[in-house]
TIKESE-862591 format. One record per residue (C-alpha): residue number from 1; residue in three letters; y, x negated, z. Coordinates in steps of 0.5 Angstrom, whole numbers, padded with zeros to 4 digits. Example, Ala and Ser with C-alpha at 12.3 -4.5 7.8 and 13.67 -1.06 7.14 Angstrom:
REM residues 2
pt num:1 residuo:ala c2:-0009 c1:-0025 c3:0016
pt num:2 residuo:ser c2:-0002 c1:-0027 c3:0014
END
This chain:
REM residues 450
pt num:1 residuo:met c2:0337 c1:0058 c3:0095
pt num:2 residuo:asp c2:0332 c1:0052 c3:0095
pt num:3 residuo:glu c2:0327 c1:0056 c3:0091
pt num:4 residuo:met c2:0332 c1:0059 c3:0087
pt num:5 residuo:arg c2:0335 c1:0052 c3:0085
pt num:6 residuo:glu c2:0328 c1:0050 c3:0083
pt num:7 residuo:ala c2:0326 c1:0056 c3:0079
pt num:8 residuo:gln c2:0333 c1:0055 c3:0075
pt num:9 residuo:arg c2:0331 c1:0047 c3:0074
pt num:10 residuo:ser c2:0324 c1:0050 c3:0072
pt num:11 residuo:leu c2:0327 c1:0055 c3:0067
pt num:12 residuo:gly c2:0332 c1:0050 c3:0064
pt num:13 residuo:arg c2:0326 c1:0045 c3:0063
pt num:14 residuo:ala c2:0322 c1:0050 c3:0059
pt num:15 residuo:leu c2:0328 c1:0052 c3:0055
pt num:16 residuo:gly c2:0329 c1:0045 c3:0054
pt num:17 residuo:lys c2:0322 c1:0044 c3:0051
pt num:18 residuo:ala c2:0323 c1:0050 c3:0046
pt num:19 residuo:his c2:0330 c1:0047 c3:0044
pt num:20 residuo:ala c2:0327 c1:0041 c3:0043
pt num:21 residuo:gly c2:0322 c1:0044 c3:0038
pt num:22 residuo:glu c2:0316 c1:0044 c3:0041
pt num:23 residuo:asp c2:0312 c1:0045 c3:0048
pt num:24 residuo:arg c2:0309 c1:0038 c3:0048
pt num:25 residuo:glu c2:0304 c1:0039 c3:0053
pt num:26 residuo:leu c2:0301 c1:0045 c3:0049
pt num:27 residuo:ala c2:0302 c1:0042 c3:0043
pt num:28 residuo:gln c2:0298 c1:0036 c3:0045
pt num:29 residuo:arg c2:0292 c1:0040 c3:0047
pt num:30 residuo:val c2:0292 c1:0044 c3:0041
pt num:31 residuo:arg c2:0292 c1:0037 c3:0037
pt num:32 residuo:asp c2:0287 c1:0034 c3:0041
pt num:33 residuo:glu c2:0282 c1:0040 c3:0041
pt num:34 residuo:gly c2:0284 c1:0041 c3:0034
pt num:35 residuo:glu c2:0281 c1:0034 c3:0032
pt num:36 residuo:gln c2:0275 c1:0035 c3:0036
pt num:37 residuo:leu c2:0274 c1:0042 c3:0032
pt num:38 residuo:cys c2:0275 c1:0039 c3:0025
pt num:39 residuo:gln c2:0270 c1:0033 c3:0027
pt num:40 residuo:met c2:0265 c1:0038 c3:0029
pt num:41 residuo:leu c2:0265 c1:0042 c3:0023
pt num:42 residuo:ala c2:0265 c1:0037 c3:0018
pt num:43 residuo:gly c2:0259 c1:0034 c3:0022
pt num:44 residuo:leu c2:0256 c1:0040 c3:0022
pt num:45 residuo:leu c2:0257 c1:0041 c3:0014
pt num:46 residuo:lys c2:0254 c1:0034 c3:0013
pt num:47 residuo:met c2:0248 c1:0035 c3:0017
pt num:48 residuo:thr c2:0246 c1:0041 c3:0012
pt num:49 residuo:arg c2:0244 c1:0035 c3:0007
pt num:50 residuo:val c2:0239 c1:0033 c3:0012
pt num:51 residuo:his c2:0237 c1:0039 c3:0016
pt num:52 residuo:ala c2:0237 c1:0047 c3:0014
pt num:53 residuo:pro c2:0242 c1:0050 c3:0018
pt num:54 residuo:asp c2:0236 c1:0054 c3:0022
pt num:55 residuo:asn c2:0233 c1:0047 c3:0025
pt num:56 residuo:arg c2:0233 c1:0046 c3:0032
pt num:57 residuo:ala c2:0237 c1:0040 c3:0031
pt num:58 residuo:phe c2:0243 c1:0044 c3:0030
pt num:59 residuo:asp c2:0242 c1:0047 c3:0037
pt num:60 residuo:ala c2:0247 c1:0042 c3:0041
pt num:61 residuo:pro c2:0252 c1:0041 c3:0036
pt num:62 residuo:val c2:0253 c1:0049 c3:0034
pt num:63 residuo:ala c2:0254 c1:0050 c3:0041
pt num:64 residuo:glu c2:0259 c1:0045 c3:0042
pt num:65 residuo:phe c2:0263 c1:0048 c3:0036
pt num:66 residuo:gly c2:0263 c1:0055 c3:0039
pt num:67 residuo:arg c2:0265 c1:0052 c3:0046
pt num:68 residuo:ala c2:0271 c1:0048 c3:0042
pt num:69 residuo:leu c2:0273 c1:0054 c3:0038
pt num:70 residuo:ser c2:0273 c1:0059 c3:0044
pt num:71 residuo:ser c2:0278 c1:0054 c3:0048
pt num:72 residuo:leu c2:0282 c1:0053 c3:0042
pt num:73 residuo:leu c2:0283 c1:0060 c3:0041
pt num:74 residuo:gly c2:0285 c1:0061 c3:0048
pt num:75 residuo:leu c2:0291 c1:0057 c3:0047
pt num:76 residuo:val c2:0293 c1:0059 c3:0040
pt num:77 residuo:gly c2:0290 c1:0066 c3:0039
pt num:78 residuo:glu c2:0288 c1:0065 c3:0032
pt num:79 residuo:val c2:0286 c1:0058 c3:0029
pt num:80 residuo:his c2:0289 c1:0057 c3:0022
pt num:81 residuo:leu c2:0285 c1:0050 c3:0020
pt num:82 residuo:val c2:0287 c1:0047 c3:0013
pt num:83 residuo:ala c2:0285 c1:0041 c3:0010
pt num:84 residuo:val c2:0290 c1:0038 c3:0005
pt num:85 residuo:asp c2:0287 c1:0032 c3:0001
pt num:86 residuo:asp c2:0285 c1:0027 c3:0006
pt num:87 residuo:gln c2:0289 c1:0030 c3:0012
pt num:88 residuo:ala c2:0288 c1:0036 c3:0017
pt num:89 residuo:tyr c2:0292 c1:0041 c3:0020
pt num:90 residuo:val c2:0291 c1:0046 c3:0026
pt num:91 residuo:asn c2:0296 c1:0052 c3:0026
pt num:92 residuo:glu c2:0302 c1:0048 c3:0023
pt num:93 residuo:met c2:0300 c1:0041 c3:0026
pt num:94 residuo:arg c2:0298 c1:0035 c3:0023
pt num:95 residuo:leu c2:0292 c1:0032 c3:0026
pt num:96 residuo:arg c2:0291 c1:0024 c3:0027
pt num:97 residuo:ser c2:0286 c1:0022 c3:0022
pt num:98 residuo:glu c2:0286 c1:0015 c3:0023
pt num:99 residuo:gly c2:0280 c1:0012 c3:0025
pt num:100 residuo:lys c2:0277 c1:0019 c3:0025
pt num:101 residuo:pro c2:0273 c1:0020 c3:0019
pt num:102 residuo:gly c2:0271 c1:0027 c3:0020
pt num:103 residuo:leu c2:0278 c1:0029 c3:0019
pt num:104 residuo:arg c2:0278 c1:0025 c3:0012
pt num:105 residuo:glu c2:0272 c1:0028 c3:0010
pt num:106 residuo:leu c2:0273 c1:0036 c3:0012
pt num:107 residuo:gly c2:0277 c1:0037 c3:0006
pt num:108 residuo:pro c2:0272 c1:0035 c3:0001
pt num:109 residuo:glu c2:0266 c1:0038 c3:0005
pt num:110 residuo:leu c2:0270 c1:0045 c3:0004
pt num:111 residuo:lys c2:0273 c1:0044 c3:-0003
pt num:112 residuo:his c2:0266 c1:0044 c3:-0007
pt num:113 residuo:gln c2:0266 c1:0051 c3:-0005
pt num:114 residuo:asn c2:0273 c1:0052 c3:-0007
pt num:115 residuo:val c2:0276 c1:0053 c3:0000
pt num:116 residuo:gly c2:0282 c1:0049 c3:0003
pt num:117 residuo:gly c2:0282 c1:0052 c3:0010
pt num:118 residuo:leu c2:0279 c1:0057 c3:0014
pt num:119 residuo:thr c2:0283 c1:0062 c3:0019
pt num:120 residuo:phe c2:0278 c1:0064 c3:0026
pt num:121 residuo:gln c2:0280 c1:0070 c3:0029
pt num:122 residuo:ala c2:0275 c1:0070 c3:0034
pt num:123 residuo:ser c2:0270 c1:0066 c3:0037
pt num:124 residuo:leu c2:0263 c1:0065 c3:0034
pt num:125 residuo:asp c2:0256 c1:0066 c3:0037
pt num:126 residuo:asp c2:0251 c1:0061 c3:0035
pt num:127 residuo:arg c2:0248 c1:0066 c3:0030
pt num:128 residuo:gln c2:0255 c1:0066 c3:0027
pt num:129 residuo:ala c2:0256 c1:0059 c3:0027
pt num:130 residuo:arg c2:0250 c1:0058 c3:0024
pt num:131 residuo:ala c2:0251 c1:0063 c3:0018
pt num:132 residuo:leu c2:0258 c1:0060 c3:0017
pt num:133 residuo:val c2:0255 c1:0053 c3:0016
pt num:134 residuo:ala c2:0249 c1:0056 c3:0012
pt num:135 residuo:ala c2:0254 c1:0059 c3:0007
pt num:136 residuo:phe c2:0258 c1:0053 c3:0006
pt num:137 residuo:ala c2:0251 c1:0049 c3:0005
pt num:138 residuo:ala c2:0249 c1:0054 c3:-0001
pt num:139 residuo:pro c2:0250 c1:0051 c3:-0008
pt num:140 residuo:pro c2:0257 c1:0053 c3:-0011
pt num:141 residuo:ala c2:0256 c1:0060 c3:-0015
pt num:142 residuo:asp c2:0260 c1:0060 c3:-0021
pt num:143 residuo:pro c2:0265 c1:0062 c3:-0023
pt num:144 residuo:tyr c2:0268 c1:0064 c3:-0016
pt num:145 residuo:pro c2:0264 c1:0060 c3:-0011
pt num:146 residuo:arg c2:0269 c1:0062 c3:-0005
pt num:147 residuo:thr c2:0268 c1:0069 c3:-0007
pt num:148 residuo:ala c2:0261 c1:0068 c3:-0006
pt num:149 residuo:val c2:0262 c1:0064 c3:0001
pt num:150 residuo:arg c2:0266 c1:0070 c3:0003
pt num:151 residuo:glu c2:0260 c1:0075 c3:0001
pt num:152 residuo:arg c2:0255 c1:0071 c3:0005
pt num:153 residuo:leu c2:0259 c1:0071 c3:0011
pt num:154 residuo:arg c2:0260 c1:0079 c3:0010
pt num:155 residuo:arg c2:0252 c1:0080 c3:0010
pt num:156 residuo:ala c2:0251 c1:0075 c3:0016
pt num:157 residuo:gly c2:0256 c1:0080 c3:0020
pt num:158 residuo:val c2:0261 c1:0074 c3:0020
pt num:159 residuo:thr c2:0268 c1:0078 c3:0019
pt num:160 residuo:thr c2:0273 c1:0074 c3:0023
pt num:161 residuo:val c2:0273 c1:0068 c3:0019
pt num:162 residuo:glu c2:0278 c1:0068 c3:0013
pt num:163 residuo:leu c2:0277 c1:0063 c3:0007
pt num:164 residuo:his c2:0284 c1:0060 c3:0004
pt num:165 residuo:gly c2:0284 c1:0057 c3:-0003
pt num:166 residuo:ile c2:0285 c1:0050 c3:-0004
pt num:167 residuo:phe c2:0292 c1:0047 c3:-0004
pt num:168 residuo:arg c2:0296 c1:0041 c3:-0002
pt num:169 residuo:phe c2:0303 c1:0040 c3:0002
pt num:170 residuo:arg c2:0308 c1:0035 c3:-0001
pt num:171 residuo:thr c2:0313 c1:0031 c3:0003
pt num:172 residuo:ser c2:0320 c1:0032 c3:0001
pt num:173 residuo:asp c2:0321 c1:0026 c3:-0003
pt num:174 residuo:glu c2:0315 c1:0026 c3:-0007
pt num:175 residuo:ala c2:0315 c1:0027 c3:-0014
pt num:176 residuo:val c2:0313 c1:0034 c3:-0016
pt num:177 residuo:glu c2:0307 c1:0033 c3:-0021
pt num:178 residuo:gly c2:0307 c1:0038 c3:-0028
pt num:179 residuo:arg c2:0311 c1:0044 c3:-0029
pt num:180 residuo:arg c2:0310 c1:0050 c3:-0024
pt num:181 residuo:asp c2:0310 c1:0057 c3:-0027
pt num:182 residuo:pro c2:0316 c1:0061 c3:-0024
pt num:183 residuo:thr c2:0312 c1:0068 c3:-0025
pt num:184 residuo:glu c2:0306 c1:0066 c3:-0022
pt num:185 residuo:ala c2:0310 c1:0063 c3:-0016
pt num:186 residuo:leu c2:0313 c1:0069 c3:-0015
pt num:187 residuo:lys c2:0307 c1:0073 c3:-0015
pt num:188 residuo:arg c2:0303 c1:0069 c3:-0010
pt num:189 residuo:ala c2:0309 c1:0070 c3:-0005
pt num:190 residuo:leu c2:0309 c1:0077 c3:-0006
pt num:191 residuo:gln c2:0302 c1:0078 c3:-0005
pt num:192 residuo:leu c2:0302 c1:0073 c3:0001
pt num:193 residuo:ser c2:0307 c1:0078 c3:0004
pt num:194 residuo:ala c2:0303 c1:0084 c3:0003
pt num:195 residuo:gln c2:0297 c1:0080 c3:0006
pt num:196 residuo:ala c2:0302 c1:0079 c3:0012
pt num:197 residuo:trp c2:0304 c1:0086 c3:0013
pt num:198 residuo:glu c2:0297 c1:0088 c3:0013
pt num:199 residuo:ala c2:0295 c1:0083 c3:0018
pt num:200 residuo:val c2:0300 c1:0085 c3:0023
pt num:201 residuo:ala c2:0298 c1:0093 c3:0021
pt num:202 residuo:ala c2:0291 c1:0091 c3:0023
pt num:203 residuo:gly c2:0293 c1:0088 c3:0030
pt num:204 residuo:arg c2:0292 c1:0081 c3:0028
pt num:205 residuo:ala c2:0296 c1:0075 c3:0029
pt num:206 residuo:phe c2:0301 c1:0072 c3:0024
pt num:207 residuo:asn c2:0299 c1:0066 c3:0020
pt num:208 residuo:pro c2:0305 c1:0063 c3:0017
pt num:209 residuo:leu c2:0302 c1:0057 c3:0013
pt num:210 residuo:pro c2:0300 c1:0061 c3:0007
pt num:211 residuo:leu c2:0307 c1:0064 c3:0007
pt num:212 residuo:arg c2:0310 c1:0057 c3:0008
pt num:213 residuo:arg c2:0306 c1:0054 c3:0002
pt num:214 residuo:ala c2:0308 c1:0059 c3:-0002
pt num:215 residuo:val c2:0316 c1:0058 c3:0000
pt num:216 residuo:val c2:0315 c1:0051 c3:-0001
pt num:217 residuo:glu c2:0312 c1:0052 c3:-0008
pt num:218 residuo:ile c2:0319 c1:0056 c3:-0010
pt num:219 residuo:leu c2:0323 c1:0051 c3:-0007
pt num:220 residuo:glu c2:0320 c1:0045 c3:-0011
pt num:221 residuo:ile c2:0322 c1:0050 c3:-0017
pt num:222 residuo:gly c2:0329 c1:0050 c3:-0014
pt num:223 residuo:pro c2:0332 c1:0056 c3:-0011
pt num:224 residuo:cys c2:0338 c1:0056 c3:-0016
pt num:225 residuo:ser c2:0333 c1:0054 c3:-0022
pt num:226 residuo:leu c2:0335 c1:0058 c3:-0028
pt num:227 residuo:asp c2:0327 c1:0059 c3:-0030
pt num:228 residuo:leu c2:0326 c1:0062 c3:-0023
pt num:229 residuo:trp c2:0331 c1:0067 c3:-0024
pt num:230 residuo:ala c2:0329 c1:0069 c3:-0031
pt num:231 residuo:ala c2:0322 c1:0070 c3:-0028
pt num:232 residuo:trp c2:0325 c1:0075 c3:-0022
pt num:233 residuo:val c2:0329 c1:0079 c3:-0027
pt num:234 residuo:thr c2:0324 c1:0080 c3:-0032
pt num:235 residuo:gly c2:0317 c1:0079 c3:-0029
pt num:236 residuo:met c2:0318 c1:0082 c3:-0022
pt num:237 residuo:pro c2:0318 c1:0090 c3:-0020
pt num:238 residuo:arg c2:0324 c1:0092 c3:-0018
pt num:239 residuo:lys c2:0322 c1:0095 c3:-0011
pt num:240 residuo:ala c2:0319 c1:0088 c3:-0009
pt num:241 residuo:his c2:0324 c1:0088 c3:-0003
pt num:242 residuo:ala c2:0321 c1:0082 c3:0001
pt num:243 residuo:leu c2:0321 c1:0078 c3:-0005
pt num:244 residuo:ala c2:0328 c1:0080 c3:-0007
pt num:245 residuo:val c2:0331 c1:0078 c3:0000
pt num:246 residuo:met c2:0327 c1:0072 c3:0000
pt num:247 residuo:met c2:0330 c1:0070 c3:-0007
pt num:248 residuo:his c2:0337 c1:0071 c3:-0005
pt num:249 residuo:ser c2:0336 c1:0068 c3:0002
pt num:250 residuo:leu c2:0334 c1:0062 c3:-0001
pt num:251 residuo:leu c2:0340 c1:0062 c3:-0006
pt num:252 residuo:leu c2:0345 c1:0063 c3:-0001
pt num:253 residuo:gly c2:0341 c1:0058 c3:0004
pt num:254 residuo:glu c2:0341 c1:0052 c3:-0002
pt num:255 residuo:thr c2:0349 c1:0053 c3:-0003
pt num:256 residuo:ala c2:0350 c1:0053 c3:0004
pt num:257 residuo:gly c2:0347 c1:0046 c3:0004
pt num:258 residuo:leu c2:0341 c1:0048 c3:0009
pt num:259 residuo:ser c2:0335 c1:0042 c3:0010
pt num:260 residuo:arg c2:0329 c1:0043 c3:0006
pt num:261 residuo:gly c2:0325 c1:0045 c3:0013
pt num:262 residuo:val c2:0330 c1:0050 c3:0015
pt num:263 residuo:leu c2:0330 c1:0053 c3:0008
pt num:264 residuo:gln c2:0322 c1:0054 c3:0009
pt num:265 residuo:asp c2:0323 c1:0058 c3:0015
pt num:266 residuo:leu c2:0328 c1:0062 c3:0012
pt num:267 residuo:gly c2:0324 c1:0064 c3:0006
pt num:268 residuo:val c2:0318 c1:0065 c3:0011
pt num:269 residuo:ala c2:0322 c1:0070 c3:0015
pt num:270 residuo:ala c2:0325 c1:0073 c3:0009
pt num:271 residuo:leu c2:0318 c1:0075 c3:0007
pt num:272 residuo:val c2:0316 c1:0078 c3:0013
pt num:273 residuo:his c2:0323 c1:0080 c3:0016
pt num:274 residuo:asp c2:0321 c1:0088 c3:0016
pt num:275 residuo:val c2:0314 c1:0087 c3:0019
pt num:276 residuo:gly c2:0316 c1:0090 c3:0025
pt num:277 residuo:tyr c2:0315 c1:0097 c3:0021
pt num:278 residuo:ala c2:0308 c1:0095 c3:0020
pt num:279 residuo:ala c2:0307 c1:0094 c3:0028
pt num:280 residuo:leu c2:0310 c1:0101 c3:0029
pt num:281 residuo:gly c2:0305 c1:0104 c3:0024
pt num:282 residuo:ala c2:0305 c1:0110 c3:0019
pt num:283 residuo:thr c2:0309 c1:0114 c3:0024
pt num:284 residuo:ala c2:0315 c1:0119 c3:0025
pt num:285 residuo:thr c2:0318 c1:0114 c3:0029
pt num:286 residuo:ala c2:0318 c1:0108 c3:0024
pt num:287 residuo:ala c2:0320 c1:0113 c3:0019
pt num:288 residuo:gly c2:0326 c1:0115 c3:0022
pt num:289 residuo:pro c2:0333 c1:0112 c3:0025
pt num:290 residuo:asp c2:0329 c1:0109 c3:0031
pt num:291 residuo:gly c2:0324 c1:0105 c3:0027
pt num:292 residuo:leu c2:0330 c1:0102 c3:0024
pt num:293 residuo:ala c2:0333 c1:0100 c3:0030
pt num:294 residuo:arg c2:0326 c1:0098 c3:0033
pt num:295 residuo:his c2:0323 c1:0094 c3:0027
pt num:296 residuo:pro c2:0327 c1:0088 c3:0028
pt num:297 residuo:gly c2:0324 c1:0087 c3:0036
pt num:298 residuo:glu c2:0317 c1:0089 c3:0034
pt num:299 residuo:gly c2:0317 c1:0084 c3:0028
pt num:300 residuo:ala c2:0319 c1:0079 c3:0033
pt num:301 residuo:arg c2:0314 c1:0081 c3:0038
pt num:302 residuo:ala c2:0309 c1:0080 c3:0032
pt num:303 residuo:leu c2:0311 c1:0073 c3:0031
pt num:304 residuo:leu c2:0311 c1:0071 c3:0038
pt num:305 residuo:arg c2:0303 c1:0072 c3:0038
pt num:306 residuo:gln c2:0303 c1:0066 c3:0035
pt num:307 residuo:arg c2:0303 c1:0062 c3:0041
pt num:308 residuo:gly c2:0307 c1:0056 c3:0043
pt num:309 residuo:phe c2:0314 c1:0054 c3:0042
pt num:310 residuo:ser c2:0316 c1:0050 c3:0036
pt num:311 residuo:glu c2:0323 c1:0049 c3:0032
pt num:312 residuo:ala c2:0320 c1:0053 c3:0026
pt num:313 residuo:lys c2:0317 c1:0058 c3:0030
pt num:314 residuo:leu c2:0324 c1:0059 c3:0034
pt num:315 residuo:arg c2:0328 c1:0059 c3:0027
pt num:316 residuo:arg c2:0323 c1:0065 c3:0024
pt num:317 residuo:leu c2:0323 c1:0069 c3:0031
pt num:318 residuo:arg c2:0331 c1:0069 c3:0031
pt num:319 residuo:ala c2:0332 c1:0070 c3:0024
pt num:320 residuo:val c2:0327 c1:0077 c3:0024
pt num:321 residuo:leu c2:0330 c1:0079 c3:0031
pt num:322 residuo:asp c2:0338 c1:0078 c3:0028
pt num:323 residuo:his c2:0337 c1:0081 c3:0021
pt num:324 residuo:his c2:0341 c1:0087 c3:0023
pt num:325 residuo:arg c2:0346 c1:0084 c3:0028
pt num:326 residuo:gly c2:0353 c1:0085 c3:0026
pt num:327 residuo:phe c2:0358 c1:0079 c3:0026
pt num:328 residuo:asp c2:0362 c1:0082 c3:0031
pt num:329 residuo:gly c2:0357 c1:0086 c3:0034
pt num:330 residuo:pro c2:0357 c1:0088 c3:0042
pt num:331 residuo:arg c2:0351 c1:0083 c3:0043
pt num:332 residuo:gly c2:0355 c1:0077 c3:0040
pt num:333 residuo:ala c2:0354 c1:0074 c3:0034
pt num:334 residuo:pro c2:0347 c1:0073 c3:0031
pt num:335 residuo:ser c2:0343 c1:0066 c3:0029
pt num:336 residuo:ala c2:0346 c1:0063 c3:0023
pt num:337 residuo:leu c2:0339 c1:0065 c3:0019
pt num:338 residuo:gly c2:0340 c1:0072 c3:0022
pt num:339 residuo:ala c2:0347 c1:0072 c3:0019
pt num:340 residuo:leu c2:0344 c1:0069 c3:0013
pt num:341 residuo:leu c2:0338 c1:0074 c3:0012
pt num:342 residuo:arg c2:0342 c1:0080 c3:0014
pt num:343 residuo:leu c2:0347 c1:0079 c3:0008
pt num:344 residuo:ala c2:0342 c1:0078 c3:0003
pt num:345 residuo:glu c2:0338 c1:0084 c3:0005
pt num:346 residuo:asp c2:0344 c1:0088 c3:0005
pt num:347 residuo:tyr c2:0346 c1:0086 c3:-0002
pt num:348 residuo:val c2:0339 c1:0088 c3:-0004
pt num:349 residuo:asn c2:0339 c1:0094 c3:0000
pt num:350 residuo:tyr c2:0346 c1:0097 c3:-0003
pt num:351 residuo:leu c2:0344 c1:0095 c3:-0010
pt num:352 residuo:arg c2:0337 c1:0099 c3:-0009
pt num:353 residuo:val c2:0341 c1:0105 c3:-0006
pt num:354 residuo:ser c2:0347 c1:0105 c3:-0011
pt num:355 residuo:gly c2:0344 c1:0101 c3:-0017
pt num:356 residuo:glu c2:0345 c1:0108 c3:-0021
pt num:357 residuo:arg c2:0352 c1:0108 c3:-0020
pt num:358 residuo:leu c2:0354 c1:0101 c3:-0018
pt num:359 residuo:ser c2:0353 c1:0094 c3:-0021
pt num:360 residuo:gly c2:0352 c1:0088 c3:-0017
pt num:361 residuo:ser c2:0359 c1:0086 c3:-0018
pt num:362 residuo:asp c2:0361 c1:0093 c3:-0015
pt num:363 residuo:val c2:0356 c1:0092 c3:-0009
pt num:364 residuo:leu c2:0359 c1:0085 c3:-0008
pt num:365 residuo:ala c2:0366 c1:0087 c3:-0008
pt num:366 residuo:ser c2:0364 c1:0093 c3:-0003
pt num:367 residuo:met c2:0361 c1:0088 c3:0002
pt num:368 residuo:ala c2:0367 c1:0083 c3:0001
pt num:369 residuo:gln c2:0371 c1:0089 c3:0005
pt num:370 residuo:ala c2:0366 c1:0088 c3:0011
pt num:371 residuo:gly c2:0367 c1:0080 c3:0012
pt num:372 residuo:gly c2:0369 c1:0078 c3:0019
pt num:373 residuo:ser c2:0366 c1:0085 c3:0022
pt num:374 residuo:ala c2:0359 c1:0086 c3:0019
pt num:375 residuo:tyr c2:0358 c1:0079 c3:0016
pt num:376 residuo:gln c2:0361 c1:0072 c3:0017
pt num:377 residuo:pro c2:0366 c1:0071 c3:0012
pt num:378 residuo:ala c2:0364 c1:0064 c3:0010
pt num:379 residuo:leu c2:0357 c1:0066 c3:0008
pt num:380 residuo:leu c2:0360 c1:0072 c3:0004
pt num:381 residuo:gln c2:0364 c1:0068 c3:0000
pt num:382 residuo:leu c2:0358 c1:0063 c3:-0001
pt num:383 residuo:leu c2:0354 c1:0069 c3:-0003
pt num:384 residuo:val c2:0359 c1:0071 c3:-0008
pt num:385 residuo:asn c2:0360 c1:0064 c3:-0011
pt num:386 residuo:ala c2:0353 c1:0063 c3:-0012
pt num:387 residuo:leu c2:0351 c1:0070 c3:-0015
pt num:388 residuo:gly c2:0358 c1:0070 c3:-0020
pt num:389 residuo:lys c2:0362 c1:0075 c3:-0023
pt num:390 residuo:phe c2:0355 c1:0078 c3:-0026
pt num:391 residuo:pro c2:0349 c1:0077 c3:-0021
pt num:392 residuo:pro c2:0342 c1:0076 c3:-0024
pt num:393 residuo:gly c2:0340 c1:0083 c3:-0026
pt num:394 residuo:thr c2:0346 c1:0086 c3:-0028
pt num:395 residuo:leu c2:0347 c1:0090 c3:-0034
pt num:396 residuo:leu c2:0352 c1:0088 c3:-0039
pt num:397 residuo:glu c2:0356 c1:0091 c3:-0045
pt num:398 residuo:leu c2:0358 c1:0086 c3:-0049
pt num:399 residuo:ala c2:0364 c1:0085 c3:-0054
pt num:400 residuo:asp c2:0360 c1:0086 c3:-0060
pt num:401 residuo:gly c2:0357 c1:0093 c3:-0057
pt num:402 residuo:arg c2:0350 c1:0090 c3:-0055
pt num:403 residuo:arg c2:0347 c1:0090 c3:-0048
pt num:404 residuo:ala c2:0344 c1:0085 c3:-0044
pt num:405 residuo:arg c2:0342 c1:0083 c3:-0037
pt num:406 residuo:ser c2:0344 c1:0077 c3:-0033
pt num:407 residuo:leu c2:0339 c1:0072 c3:-0032
pt num:408 residuo:ser c2:0342 c1:0067 c3:-0028
pt num:409 residuo:pro c2:0346 c1:0065 c3:-0022
pt num:410 residuo:val c2:0352 c1:0061 c3:-0023
pt num:411 residuo:arg c2:0350 c1:0055 c3:-0026
pt num:412 residuo:gly c2:0356 c1:0050 c3:-0025
pt num:413 residuo:gln c2:0363 c1:0049 c3:-0026
pt num:414 residuo:gly c2:0366 c1:0054 c3:-0031
pt num:415 residuo:thr c2:0360 c1:0059 c3:-0031
pt num:416 residuo:phe c2:0362 c1:0064 c3:-0026
pt num:417 residuo:ala c2:0363 c1:0069 c3:-0031
pt num:418 residuo:thr c2:0359 c1:0067 c3:-0036
pt num:419 residuo:pro c2:0351 c1:0067 c3:-0034
pt num:420 residuo:leu c2:0345 c1:0067 c3:-0038
pt num:421 residuo:ala c2:0343 c1:0074 c3:-0041
pt num:422 residuo:arg c2:0338 c1:0077 c3:-0045
pt num:423 residuo:leu c2:0339 c1:0082 c3:-0050
pt num:424 residuo:cys c2:0336 c1:0089 c3:-0048
pt num:425 residuo:asp c2:0333 c1:0095 c3:-0050
pt num:426 residuo:thr c2:0339 c1:0100 c3:-0050
pt num:427 residuo:ala c2:0334 c1:0106 c3:-0049
pt num:428 residuo:thr c2:0331 c1:0103 c3:-0043
pt num:429 residuo:gly c2:0335 c1:0097 c3:-0040
pt num:430 residuo:glu c2:0329 c1:0092 c3:-0040
pt num:431 residuo:ala c2:0331 c1:0085 c3:-0042
pt num:432 residuo:val c2:0326 c1:0084 c3:-0049
pt num:433 residuo:gly c2:0331 c1:0080 c3:-0054
pt num:434 residuo:glu c2:0333 c1:0073 c3:-0055
pt num:435 residuo:thr c2:0337 c1:0069 c3:-0049
pt num:436 residuo:leu c2:0344 c1:0068 c3:-0050
pt num:437 residuo:asp c2:0349 c1:0063 c3:-0046
pt num:438 residuo:leu c2:0355 c1:0067 c3:-0045
pt num:439 residuo:ala c2:0359 c1:0061 c3:-0044
pt num:440 residuo:arg c2:0359 c1:0061 c3:-0052
pt num:441 residuo:gly c2:0360 c1:0068 c3:-0053
pt num:442 residuo:pro c2:0360 c1:0074 c3:-0054
pt num:443 residuo:ala c2:0365 c1:0076 c3:-0048
pt num:444 residuo:val c2:0363 c1:0081 c3:-0043
pt num:445 residuo:arg c2:0366 c1:0088 c3:-0044
pt num:446 residuo:arg c2:0364 c1:0091 c3:-0037
pt num:447 residuo:ala c2:0358 c1:0091 c3:-0032
pt num:448 residuo:leu c2:0354 c1:0097 c3:-0032
pt num:449 residuo:pro c2:0350 c1:0100 c3:-0027
pt num:450 residuo:gly c2:0343 c1:0101 c3:-0027
END
């Protein structure tokens, strides 16, 4: 009985740490060893101004760098190193740069090759570590220096290091400088979602950092932004399923009043919610009903390869695991993000499958019948309130006989049934004409499938 009570207390402490947001012991080790690794890398890059990478002066620091990398890989599986302005992050954790000039100098050392971060998938021996240093020590190659570094690494046989572009994080209260291009932001999110799928299919660990950065950019534009939705309706491929689920999830989450941090995790989960299919591979199992049943669990396992506990990780994990769980299912209610993600995905799926015979309005009306069983009723009502009578993308027949495609969710009081819309080519249904504010007319005669 004493052993049972001790086991229960130990489990309680472990769950308490997870609930609090992180495994503090592991987080501290990752932070300490991450700081050492980044300072060593910055020091090696600075040494190339004095010595060639094959000089014996590199022997000891290169060996020490390799040991530090191996130790950190043992803790987290993959090491995602990001330099953001004068700060550095390892696997989503900010490193303490105060009194540590090497951390502040790493960003500029990488930036001259147009690199903002590196992912280490495996340990590097001395030869590979020297090749990495030499690749960065070479003069930047115009016009694509990062591509040139990547090619040098490939020729040297260094295939377990990925290079990432320059980016920066902004705090929630920091002003956004300049006007972001919604179409480019959506394209980046779509590309990064595909890359995450490829990584999981290849058996590599999931890296949330690039996806989180893409979601942050979209949140800065605004989940309810008219420009963002217009870009999605007119500029994105209709079969971009993960992107469509992310758009509707963030709109619903914003309407529900979720915090920025939770919205970031929701957006990342939406972009990879079906990644379990990649883990299953191109098999008959993945293509059939068994794959439909198994892919949420397989997706959660793929996300679990990112070691350690954090509040962000657990939110993403629960959302992916629960995104097919019904509101009143036998296993109990899903997590809040899981319920929200299911609602967004089901709307996107129903519209994709039935779009030739049903409009977005018809799909919402059909889903409303499942409120309280498949869906949390309050969330379903919020989705209807956010999308409006004619959800973005709905083909409309106007009172004057013209056709248009709705571009916007509800913009405010009094616009539930009067979105912005763009005139369409009557033969193809593509939005190609001028943009109309239907609050000023003409009236909508009916919503059409397609």
